[in-house]
N, C-alpha and C positions, 0 to 999 in steps of 0.2 A: 751473441758469443757462442749461442749452442752450435749457430751452424761452423763457426771456427773450429771448434774441441773436436765434431764428428768429422771434419772435413780433415784435420789432425788426426785423427784415429785412423781414418782411410789411406791416409798419406804414407803411414806409419806403416798401418798391414802390405800399402804396394810397396814398400820401400825392402821391406823383409823379404815380401812372397819374389821381387823380380830381381834385387841386388844381392841378395845374401852370397847365393855359389860364386859371386866376385872372389869372394876371401881366396877362394881354394887357386885360382889361374894368376890373382893379385901377387898373393905369398910365393909362388912358385916364379915369377918374375923378379920379385925383391930379392929371393934366394939366387940369380944369378947376375946381379949388378955387377958390373967390373967399370973399366975407366972408359970405355963406348957405349955400354948401355947401363943408364943411371938413371934415378928413380926418379926424375922429373920426367923422363922419359915414359916410363908407368902411370903417371898421376893424368898427365896432360891426355897421353890415349884412350886412358879410361874414360876421361871426363869427354873428349871426343865421339869414343862409342856409342855411349850415353844417349848422346845429346844425337844423332844421327839416326838411332831406335826412337827418338822422340819425336823427329821430325815426320819419320815414316808411318808414324801413328795420330801426327795431327789430322790426317784425312778424318778420322773417325771424331774429330771434337766441331770442324766444318761440317761433318754431316750431321751431327747432332741439332744443328741451326736450322737444319730443313726438316727434315723427319721427326716424326711425333717421339718424345722421349718414353712412351708408353712399349714403341714398337724398339726401341734403339736398346733399351732394358732387356729385350732378350740377348743379347749378345751378351749379358753375365753368364749365361750357361756357359762360356768358353773357360771364363776361370775356375768355374765349378769343375766342369771336364779335366781341366789339365792338373787341378788339384786332385782328383780320383785319380787319374793315370799316374800320379809321381806316387799314390800310396799302391798304387797295385804293382809300382816297379820298384818299391821302395828296395828290395832286395839287390838287383841288378846296379842300383845307384849307391847302396853302402859298396859292393865291391869297387865302382870304378872312385868313391875317396879314397878308400884305402890305396888301391892302386896311386894316385895322383899326391896324397899324402907322403909316402913311402919315396915318391920322386923327388919334390921339392924338401924334404928332409935332409934327402942326401947332396943335393945340390946349395945347402945353405951354407952362408958364407959370415963369419963376425962382420961388423959395421965397420966401412974404411971412410974415407974423407977423399972426396973426386973434385976437382976443380968447377964451376960454375958456369954453366953452360945459358947464354941467352933465352928468352922464350921464343924469340923468331926462328933461331938458330934450333932450339927443340922443335917446333912445329914444322918445321922442314923437313927433320929428320925421319928417313924412312923405318928406323925403331920407335918412334910414336906411332906409327900407323900398323906396325906390328902388332902392338898391344888392342889398337882400335879394333883391326879384324878379328881379334880372339872375344873382345866384349861385344860385338856385334852376331859373332858366333854363338857365343854361349848364351844371349840374350834373344835370338831370333822367336823365341817361343812367345817371350814376354808383350810383342806386338799383339798377342791374343787378347793379353789383360789390359794393356793399355788404349785398343783401340775403343772397347767398350766404356773402358772407362771415361775415358775424355768426351766420349759422343754423351753420355749421362752428366757431364758436369757444366758449370759456365765458367765464364772464365777469369772471376774471384776463384773459385774453389779449384780451376785447375793450376792458377797461379801458387796457391797454398801448396798442393799435391806435388807440382813440381819441386818448390824448393825444398821440401822435405824430402824427396828423391834427392836431390843434390847434395842435400847436406847427408845423407845416408853415403852417397857414393865417395866423399870425402872421407868421413868416419872411415869405412871400410881400405881405403888407401892408407889411414894411420894405423888402421889396426894390423893390418896385413903387414906393414913395414916392420912394425913392433913384434911380431911373431916370426921373422924370419930370426930373431933369437931367440925361440922357445919353439922351435916347429911341433913339438908333442901337443901345445896347447890347441895349434894349428887343428889336428886331426879331429880331436875333442870337438872342437867348435863346430867341425865340419857335421860330425857324425851328429850331433845333438839339433844341429840347426837344420837338419834336412827332417827332421822326425816332426819338426813345426812347426814349418812355412807350407804342404800341401793345406791343412787345415786353415792357416792364412787364407789360402789361395780360396778353397770353399765359400769361407766366409765375407772374402771380397766380392767373390761371384752374387751371392744371394744380397747381398747388402745394394749392389747394383740392381738387380731383379726390386728389391723394396723402394729404392731410393726413386726410381723408374716409375713406379705404382704400376709395374708390369702384370700385377694379378690382377689389373682391370678388363685384361684382354683374354682372360680365362673363358667367362661368359661366350665371347665372341669365336674363341676357337673351338668351345664345346658344340655351338648352333652349326661352325661349318664341317667338322666330322662328323655329325650327324645327316 
């Protein structure tokens, strides 16, 4: 049970650190819903894009089956570096949040009813993959987090972490859809969320280093440097 609690904490940390920003463009997309561009395009496109990011990161998991975990753990420095980079560039990111927030605020519409479309038809619609493309572009840096995390996880831990992340994606879709009814809340959510998740990234990186017992390599590294 202890391992499950620890894995759930890591899963929630990963979900917050790598998918929280999705609220920005998801809210923008939901604000543009019309007769041809519907909520199901956005939801399905978001899940497809995230799945492709996961698939692109899976080589890290298979590499972890071959390479010793203590060496794989060195990749934990990647999330730490990304988190520090976010802290150093917080001011420019804050300006970007304000710009995006103003954009989707001006485009927000009141909820409407639309004719339902089949899952297959939605899957074949290019509108869906427009959302997927944005998800992949926005989450490109996340691969640097997923690869070391997957590599330091076994199959059970990986399954739990991915379940948490997919649940988080569903939660963001739900929140973003409802935020289109109150765009000012989206701006507040984005502003305060960006202050938190750099520290979540740093925590995640150090948890990978400790979980992989990478600190055991310090004597070897010290001898090599001498």
